[in-house]
Backbone bond lengths (Angstrom), bond angles and torsions (degrees), N, CA, C in turn:
res aa  C-N    CA-C-N  psi(-1)  N-CA   C-N-CA  omega(-1)  CA-C   N-CA-C  phi
1 M - - - 1.461 - - 1.514 111.15 -
2 E 1.318 115.23 -40.05 1.465 120.43 178.73 1.511 110.62 -64.10
3 D 1.366 116.34 -38.91 1.472 119.85 179.46 1.520 110.78 -64.90
4 K 1.310 116.69 -38.70 1.455 119.52 -179.67 1.521 111.00 -64.79
5 N 1.331 116.62 -39.43 1.465 119.89 179.05 1.515 111.51 -64.13
6 K 1.334 117.31 -39.62 1.466 121.49 178.50 1.525 110.25 -63.95
7 I 1.327 114.62 -41.41 1.474 118.60 -179.75 1.524 110.13 -63.44
8 R 1.334 116.74 -41.82 1.465 120.20 179.69 1.532 111.26 -63.90
9 E 1.333 117.18 -41.36 1.462 121.25 178.97 1.515 111.12 -64.08
10 L 1.346 115.36 -41.72 1.469 119.47 178.95 1.522 110.70 -64.13
11 A 1.324 115.70 -43.56 1.466 120.18 -179.83 1.519 111.19 -62.72
12 A 1.327 116.50 -42.72 1.468 120.22 -179.96 1.511 111.59 -62.94
13 K 1.325 117.56 -39.29 1.467 121.98 179.81 1.512 110.86 -66.90
14 L 1.323 117.17 -44.20 1.462 120.79 -178.99 1.522 110.98 -67.27
15 M 1.309 117.63 -37.99 1.466 120.21 178.36 1.519 110.88 -65.82
16 A 1.329 116.01 -35.99 1.471 119.44 177.33 1.507 111.15 -64.15
17 D 1.351 117.47 -29.98 1.473 122.10 178.12 1.507 111.68 -82.26
18 G 1.338 118.57 -6.79 1.459 120.98 177.59 1.509 113.47 83.07
19 T 1.322 120.92 21.69 1.462 122.89 179.82 1.502 109.96 -109.00
20 S 1.339 113.23 154.59 1.455 118.56 178.63 1.517 108.61 -69.70
21 V 1.291 115.94 146.88 1.462 121.11 -176.73 1.518 109.28 -121.45
22 E 1.259 114.59 126.54 1.473 119.30 173.52 1.514 106.99 -117.88
23 A 1.317 116.55 108.23 1.470 121.11 -175.98 1.515 110.36 -70.22
24 P 1.322 117.12 141.43 1.462 119.86 178.53 1.516 110.24 -67.07
25 R 1.271 112.80 152.75 1.464 118.74 -179.62 1.518 109.81 -66.05
26 L 1.305 114.79 142.33 1.458 120.96 179.27 1.512 108.75 -131.08
27 D 1.333 114.79 124.49 1.468 121.11 177.98 1.512 111.88 55.16
28 G 1.351 115.94 39.02 1.451 119.92 176.60 1.502 115.29 78.26
29 Q 1.366 117.50 5.82 1.460 120.48 179.73 1.525 109.81 -80.16
30 P 1.363 118.30 148.83 1.471 120.91 178.62 1.518 110.94 -66.02
31 A 1.318 115.28 151.14 1.465 119.64 -179.53 1.514 110.47 -65.53
32 V 1.320 116.34 143.94 1.462 121.87 178.91 1.527 108.64 -104.44
33 K 1.329 115.60 118.07 1.475 120.46 -178.62 1.519 109.07 -94.64
34 R 1.290 115.18 120.85 1.457 120.19 -179.52 1.535 108.73 -97.14
35 P 1.317 117.84 126.69 1.479 119.92 -177.78 1.514 111.47 -67.24
36 R 1.324 114.19 148.20 1.460 119.81 177.16 1.521 109.23 -73.19
37 T 1.280 115.25 133.63 1.468 119.07 179.66 1.520 109.71 -79.29
38 R 1.345 113.93 143.39 1.470 119.01 179.89 1.518 109.33 -85.93
39 P 1.327 116.52 128.98 1.473 119.05 -179.37 1.517 111.15 -69.47
40 N 1.300 115.98 151.97 1.456 120.36 176.36 1.526 109.83 -66.92
41 L 1.356 115.42 140.77 1.465 120.96 -179.10 1.519 108.60 -104.18
42 S 1.304 115.21 127.37 1.463 118.95 178.01 1.514 109.67 -127.48
43 I 1.334 116.21 141.20 1.465 121.75 -179.77 1.513 107.80 -123.48
44 V 1.315 115.53 127.83 1.458 121.06 -179.61 1.518 108.28 -124.45
45 V 1.325 117.45 123.44 1.462 121.60 177.86 1.509 107.53 -119.92
46 S 1.311 116.56 125.58 1.463 120.64 -178.30 1.511 109.78 -141.89
47 G 1.318 116.07 127.88 1.473 119.89 177.28 1.510 110.55 62.25
48 S 1.326 116.32 -133.30 1.455 121.65 -177.40 1.514 112.28 -95.34
49 A 1.349 117.74 3.97 1.459 120.04 -179.64 1.510 109.04 -127.98
50 G 1.343 116.50 142.25 1.448 120.96 178.83 1.509 108.95 -119.32
51 Q 1.357 117.21 131.74 1.459 120.65 179.37 1.513 107.65 -109.59
52 V 1.320 115.87 125.23 1.451 122.01 179.19 1.503 107.23 -108.70
53 A 1.351 117.07 120.39 1.460 120.63 -178.52 1.507 109.22 -121.66
54 G 1.313 117.32 130.63 1.454 121.42 177.33 1.504 108.34 -150.57
55 G 1.310 117.82 110.61 1.454 119.70 -178.68 1.509 110.84 64.22
56 D 1.338 115.68 -123.85 1.463 121.31 -179.39 1.519 112.26 -97.05
57 I 1.375 117.87 9.19 1.467 121.02 -175.68 1.517 108.84 -106.23
58 H 1.330 116.83 127.17 1.467 122.36 178.47 1.529 108.01 -128.51
59 N 1.336 117.12 113.14 1.464 121.60 177.89 1.520 108.64 -117.44
60 T 1.307 115.96 132.83 1.461 120.60 179.17 1.523 109.23 -116.01
61 Y 1.339 116.59 125.74 1.456 121.73 -179.82 1.519 108.58 -112.89
62 H 1.312 116.39 129.65 1.463 121.67 178.13 1.529 108.39 -103.81
63 I 1.305 116.50 120.29 1.462 121.87 -177.51 1.521 108.77 -108.69
64 E 1.324 116.30 121.82 1.463 120.89 179.13 1.525 108.92 -99.84
65 K 1.293 115.69 124.51 1.452 121.59 -179.60 1.527 109.89 -91.35
66 V 1.347 115.61 121.92 1.464 120.29 -179.52 1.521 108.44 -96.37
67 V 1.303 117.40 117.93 1.459 123.02 179.68 1.526 108.54 -111.57
68 P 1.363 117.63 115.42 1.467 118.87 179.94 1.518 111.26 -64.97
69 P 1.319 117.71 144.12 1.469 120.02 179.69 1.519 110.80 -66.67
70 P 1.315 119.03 143.35 1.461 121.21 179.51 1.525 111.24 -68.09
71 V 1.346 115.16 145.13 1.460 120.60 178.12 1.525 108.00 -93.09
72 V 1.295 116.39 118.48 1.460 121.61 -178.10 1.527 108.76 -119.61
73 V 1.332 115.46 121.12 1.465 120.70 177.81 1.520 107.82 -105.29
74 Q 1.292 116.77 118.75 1.453 121.23 -178.58 1.521 109.79 -117.81
75 T 1.317 113.99 141.75 1.457 119.44 176.56 1.519 108.50 -82.19
76 G 1.313 115.11 116.16 1.447 119.51 -178.17 1.515 112.06 -84.27
77 V 1.276 115.25 176.85 1.461 121.57 178.95 1.523 108.80 -80.33
78 G 1.329 116.03 135.13 1.453 119.82 176.61 1.512 114.58 90.53
79 V 1.341 118.09 7.95 1.464 120.88 178.08 1.524 109.25 -117.98
80 V 1.337 116.78 174.83 1.462 121.42 -177.43 1.532 110.44 -58.73
81 D 1.327 115.12 144.13 1.465 119.08 -179.37 1.532 110.44 -90.17
82 A 1.324 116.17 -178.63 1.463 121.36 -175.51 1.527 112.22 -62.30
83 A 1.334 118.06 -40.11 1.463 121.38 -179.35 1.528 111.14 -65.88
84 Q 1.323 116.57 -40.22 1.465 120.59 178.70 1.529 111.12 -67.64
85 K 1.317 115.82 -38.09 1.468 119.30 176.57 1.521 110.71 -62.26
86 R 1.331 115.97 -39.49 1.462 120.45 179.77 1.520 110.66 -62.24
87 Q 1.328 117.73 -39.20 1.457 121.63 177.20 1.520 111.04 -61.63
88 L 1.314 116.36 -43.79 1.462 120.57 -179.68 1.524 111.07 -65.71
89 L 1.312 116.83 -38.75 1.462 120.26 -179.79 1.528 111.41 -71.00
90 D 1.330 117.20 -34.78 1.469 120.12 175.88 1.528 110.34 -64.70
91 L 1.321 115.84 -41.21 1.463 119.89 176.92 1.524 110.59 -65.31
92 R 1.322 116.15 -37.72 1.469 119.74 176.39 1.524 110.86 -57.09
93 D 1.327 115.70 -45.38 1.463 119.98 179.98 1.524 111.19 -64.79
94 D 1.336 116.92 -38.47 1.468 120.84 177.49 1.524 110.84 -62.68
95 I 1.318 115.85 -41.70 1.469 120.55 -179.13 1.521 110.62 -65.21
96 V 1.322 116.41 -42.83 1.471 120.15 178.98 1.526 110.20 -60.16
97 K 1.320 116.71 -44.04 1.466 120.76 -179.84 1.525 111.09 -67.16
98 A 1.341 116.12 -42.89 1.463 119.95 -179.29 1.520 112.06 -67.27
99 S 1.320 117.39 -25.29 1.468 120.69 -178.10 1.520 112.60 -72.17
100 E 1.336 117.37 -1.85 1.458 120.54 175.94 1.521 111.43 -64.73
101 V 1.325 117.04 -13.58 1.465 120.44 177.39 1.528 110.91 -72.90
102 K 1.322 117.01 -16.29 1.462 121.36 -177.88 1.524 110.68 -95.14
103 K 1.341 115.33 159.56 1.464 120.18 178.50 1.522 110.71 -65.12
104 K 1.325 115.78 -35.49 1.460 120.75 178.87 1.525 108.32 -119.62
105 P 1.329 117.59 92.86 1.470 120.55 -178.71 1.527 112.23 -60.73
106 K 1.309 114.90 156.23 1.461 120.73 178.56 1.532 110.43 -79.28
107 T 1.314 115.44 158.50 1.462 122.12 174.30 1.529 108.30 -109.76
108 P 1.325 118.50 159.72 1.470 119.86 176.73 1.522 112.01 -55.61
109 Q 1.343 115.99 -36.90 1.464 119.75 -179.23 1.530 111.52 -66.48
110 S 1.340 116.59 -42.26 1.466 119.47 -178.44 1.527 111.36 -67.84
111 V 1.331 116.58 -34.93 1.470 120.25 178.34 1.526 110.41 -64.87
112 M 1.325 116.95 -46.35 1.459 120.52 -178.66 1.526 111.43 -70.62
113 Y 1.320 116.80 -30.29 1.468 119.50 175.87 1.528 109.72 -62.84
114 G 1.345 116.13 -42.93 1.461 119.98 178.02 1.519 112.08 -63.00
115 L 1.339 116.52 -40.14 1.468 120.41 178.93 1.520 110.89 -65.20
116 N 1.331 116.64 -46.73 1.470 120.27 -179.23 1.525 111.27 -61.06
117 K 1.334 115.53 -39.68 1.463 119.76 179.19 1.524 110.59 -66.58
118 H 1.323 116.21 -41.06 1.465 120.94 179.60 1.526 111.13 -63.66
119 M 1.336 116.22 -36.40 1.465 121.15 -177.76 1.530 112.34 -92.72
120 N 1.323 116.67 -2.32 1.474 122.04 178.78 1.535 111.42 58.22
121 V 1.333 115.56 49.21 1.468 121.29 177.28 1.528 108.56 -132.26
122 N 1.322 115.89 164.29 1.463 120.45 178.41 1.524 111.83 -80.95
123 T 1.310 116.84 -31.89 1.460 122.77 179.28 1.515 109.16 -150.04
124 Y 1.326 116.57 154.51 1.467 118.99 -176.93 1.526 112.08 -64.25
125 H 1.332 117.19 -17.16 1.471 120.21 175.72 1.532 111.06 -62.94
126 E 1.334 116.40 -23.29 1.463 120.72 -175.98 1.528 113.17 -92.65
127 I 1.322 117.54 0.49 1.469 119.78 -179.94 1.532 108.88 -63.68
128 P 1.312 118.52 124.03 1.469 120.31 -179.27 1.520 111.02 -65.63
129 A 1.319 115.33 151.26 1.463 120.47 -177.75 1.522 111.52 -57.07
130 E 1.337 116.21 -39.35 1.467 118.96 -178.97 1.526 112.21 -72.54
131 G 1.324 117.36 -11.24 1.464 120.76 179.49 1.515 113.43 -97.75
132 F 1.338 116.86 4.32 1.468 119.51 -176.87 1.522 112.10 -61.88
133 E 1.327 117.66 -45.40 1.468 120.57 -178.54 1.526 110.99 -60.17
134 K 1.318 116.45 -38.03 1.461 120.64 177.81 1.526 110.34 -63.86
135 A 1.325 115.97 -43.78 1.464 120.67 179.06 1.526 110.89 -65.45
136 L 1.335 116.13 -40.53 1.460 121.19 -179.63 1.526 111.13 -63.22
137 K 1.322 116.78 -45.36 1.468 120.69 -179.98 1.521 111.34 -64.52
138 Y 1.322 116.61 -36.92 1.469 120.35 178.33 1.530 110.22 -61.90
139 M 1.330 116.56 -46.67 1.464 120.43 -178.70 1.532 111.15 -66.99
140 Q 1.317 116.91 -40.06 1.468 120.44 178.74 1.527 110.96 -64.37
141 K 1.319 116.18 -37.49 1.461 120.45 178.72 1.526 110.88 -66.49
142 Q 1.341 116.52 -41.46 1.463 120.01 178.68 1.531 110.84 -61.51
143 R 1.311 115.65 -41.33 1.467 119.56 178.87 1.523 111.19 -67.06
144 A 1.337 116.20 -43.50 1.463 120.54 -178.02 1.523 111.53 -62.35
145 M 1.325 117.68 -38.18 1.465 120.48 -179.88 1.524 111.26 -63.76
146 L 1.318 116.30 -37.86 1.468 120.01 -179.23 1.526 111.40 -73.76
147 V 1.331 116.07 -45.83 1.461 120.28 -179.01 1.527 111.01 -67.59
148 G 1.333 116.87 -24.60 1.453 120.99 -179.34 1.517 114.35 -85.26
149 M 1.315 118.60 -1.46 1.462 121.31 178.99 1.525 110.26 -67.90
150 A 1.324 116.18 149.72 1.466 121.23 -175.45 1.521 112.82 -59.42
151 S 1.313 116.76 -30.67 1.469 120.15 -177.39 1.525 113.26 -84.79
152 A 1.324 117.41 -6.59 1.466 121.22 -175.36 1.527 113.88 -59.76
153 P 1.357 119.81 -46.19 1.470 119.23 -178.27 1.525 113.46 -56.90
154 K 1.306 117.38 -32.64 1.467 120.53 -177.80 1.525 112.38 -86.58
155 K 1.327 116.66 -32.51 1.463 119.86 -174.23 1.524 114.16 -92.47
156 L 1.331 116.31 -21.63 1.466 119.81 -179.24 1.526 109.39 -106.31
157 A 1.332 115.83 114.07 1.464 120.72 -174.31 1.530 112.77 -61.86
158 D 1.321 116.96 -33.69 1.467 119.93 -176.20 1.521 112.16 -100.99
159 W 1.325 116.45 19.94 1.471 120.09 -175.47 1.525 111.17 -58.30
160 R 1.341 118.51 -50.16 1.464 121.68 -176.84 1.529 110.95 -62.98
161 N 1.305 116.52 -45.77 1.472 119.25 -178.90 1.523 111.57 -60.80
162 R 1.328 115.87 -39.96 1.465 119.40 179.52 1.525 111.25 -67.87
163 R 1.324 117.19 -39.24 1.460 120.68 179.40 1.531 110.49 -65.08
164 I 1.312 116.43 -45.22 1.467 120.31 -179.60 1.527 110.80 -64.20
165 A 1.335 116.47 -42.06 1.469 120.52 178.99 1.524 110.78 -63.14
166 A 1.331 116.72 -39.80 1.468 120.50 179.83 1.527 111.07 -67.02
167 I 1.325 116.72 -38.33 1.468 120.79 179.22 1.527 110.18 -65.58
168 H 1.321 116.70 -45.65 1.470 120.43 178.78 1.530 110.99 -60.76
169 A 1.323 117.03 -43.23 1.467 121.12 -178.46 1.524 111.00 -63.60
170 R 1.331 116.04 -42.08 1.467 120.19 -179.36 1.529 111.17 -67.69
171 C 1.319 116.28 -41.65 1.462 119.90 -179.44 1.529 111.31 -66.17
172 K 1.326 116.64 -36.19 1.459 120.15 177.59 1.515 110.85 -68.79
173 E 1.323 116.15 -39.57 1.465 121.08 -179.58 1.519 111.50 -66.25
174 R 1.335 116.27 -41.55 1.476 120.96 -176.32 1.532 113.08 -100.93
175 E 1.330 117.45 3.97 1.474 122.15 -178.17 1.530 110.31 56.62
176 L 1.327 114.89 56.84 1.467 121.24 -175.68 1.525 113.19 -113.77
177 E 1.323 118.07 12.01 1.459 119.92 -175.40 1.530 111.94 -60.31
178 T 1.314 116.14 -46.19 1.472 119.15 179.69 1.518 110.44 -63.09
179 W 1.305 116.44 -44.41 1.470 120.26 178.59 1.527 110.66 -61.19
180 R 1.329 117.73 -40.73 1.469 121.08 -178.54 1.527 111.16 -61.84
181 R 1.320 117.04 -45.84 1.466 120.01 -178.73 1.523 110.95 -63.07
182 T 1.335 115.17 -41.99 1.471 119.40 178.84 1.523 110.22 -63.61
183 Y 1.314 116.85 -43.75 1.474 122.01 179.85 1.529 110.51 -61.84
184 M 1.313 117.89 -43.70 1.460 121.48 -178.59 1.531 110.93 -65.46
185 Q 1.312 116.62 -42.32 1.463 120.27 -178.71 1.520 110.63 -67.42
186 R 1.307 115.87 -41.74 1.458 120.27 -178.62 1.532 111.73 -71.97
187 T 1.327 118.07 -39.27 1.460 122.12 -174.17 1.529 113.02 -86.22
188 F 1.336 117.42 -42.37 1.467 120.50 -174.47 1.528 113.70 -114.34
189 G 1.334 115.59 -12.15 1.461 118.53 -177.59 1.521 111.32 70.66
190 K 1.312 116.58 28.15 1.466 121.50 -178.28 1.526 109.50 -133.52
191 G 1.350 115.59 147.71 1.455 119.17 -177.40 1.522 114.24 -106.50
192 S 1.323 117.76 -7.60 1.466 120.79 -178.26 1.527 110.48 -126.17
193 M 1.320 116.04 139.63 1.465 120.03 179.34 1.529 111.82 -67.71
194 I 1.333 116.43 -23.42 1.460 119.60 178.68 1.524 111.05 -64.27
195 D 1.328 116.14 -29.03 1.465 120.74 -177.86 1.526 112.66 -83.01
196 L 1.322 117.22 -9.42 1.461 120.31 -178.32 1.525 111.25 -77.27
197 G 1.336 116.03 143.22 1.456 120.53 172.76 1.523 109.13 -74.14
198 D 1.320 116.43 172.18 1.471 119.79 -178.35 1.525 111.63 -60.69
199 D 1.327 116.59 -42.74 1.467 119.82 179.92 1.527 110.85 -65.42
200 E 1.334 116.24 -40.92 1.460 120.42 179.66 1.533 110.85 -66.73
201 L 1.323 116.01 -40.11 1.464 119.56 179.23 1.525 111.02 -64.87
202 E 1.318 116.56 -38.87 1.464 119.72 178.49 1.528 110.52 -67.52
203 R 1.312 116.17 -37.41 1.470 120.30 178.43 1.524 110.17 -65.24
204 L 1.335 117.03 -41.92 1.464 120.97 177.56 1.529 110.22 -64.17
205 Y 1.301 116.88 -41.84 1.467 121.22 179.72 1.525 110.77 -57.79
206 R 1.316 116.19 -47.61 1.468 119.92 -178.97 1.527 111.30 -66.02
207 A 1.328 116.58 -35.74 1.466 120.02 179.25 1.531 110.76 -66.45
208 V 1.326 116.39 -42.48 1.466 120.67 -179.74 1.526 110.79 -67.23
209 M 1.321 116.70 -44.04 1.464 120.29 -178.26 1.528 111.99 -67.46
210 G 1.325 116.28 -27.35 1.461 119.64 -179.28 1.518 113.72 -91.80
211 K 1.338 116.74 -3.90 1.455 120.82 -178.50 1.520 110.43 -72.63
212 K 1.292 116.73 125.99 1.473 122.25 179.45 1.518 111.11 -86.33
């Protein structure tokens, strides 16, 4: 009985240490192998480091979080203001739409790349205030070349409306309304732009834009 108690105490101590226990034979009985118990696994993650503990193993992993710096675009002193930028972007959109007359239409990126190259800047945000008129004329010219292509009247749904609106705006700016009516009557025998064919409307547009 005393031997059995000693064996039990020894087994309990070894199991507490996490080792396998093989009890000594008693009275010719086969040895009893006690399986090693698996320790509880706990995982603790805190802050930027995580500690993993399991039994006698402790591993610490340090995780560094990479946060990209924010991109901030600021309008500096001496460059185009927000209203001028809006004008350039509106023209960009007009050019993209007008480029549908071509087999390979332009993209907003390609239009702005051309403008930046023309103005010798990295981005249109850097266009100097005194260079705005130059940038504006460049964009207007790009649009005019596309809208003036022979295929434009057929491929651009709003071609006529845009031409008529441009003619009215120019005549109002230069006080050419009387001259325009006289020119139309003398040249086409018509008093309204609505009655003009596409070729006639384009001819009137060029005459008005070229009038000094």
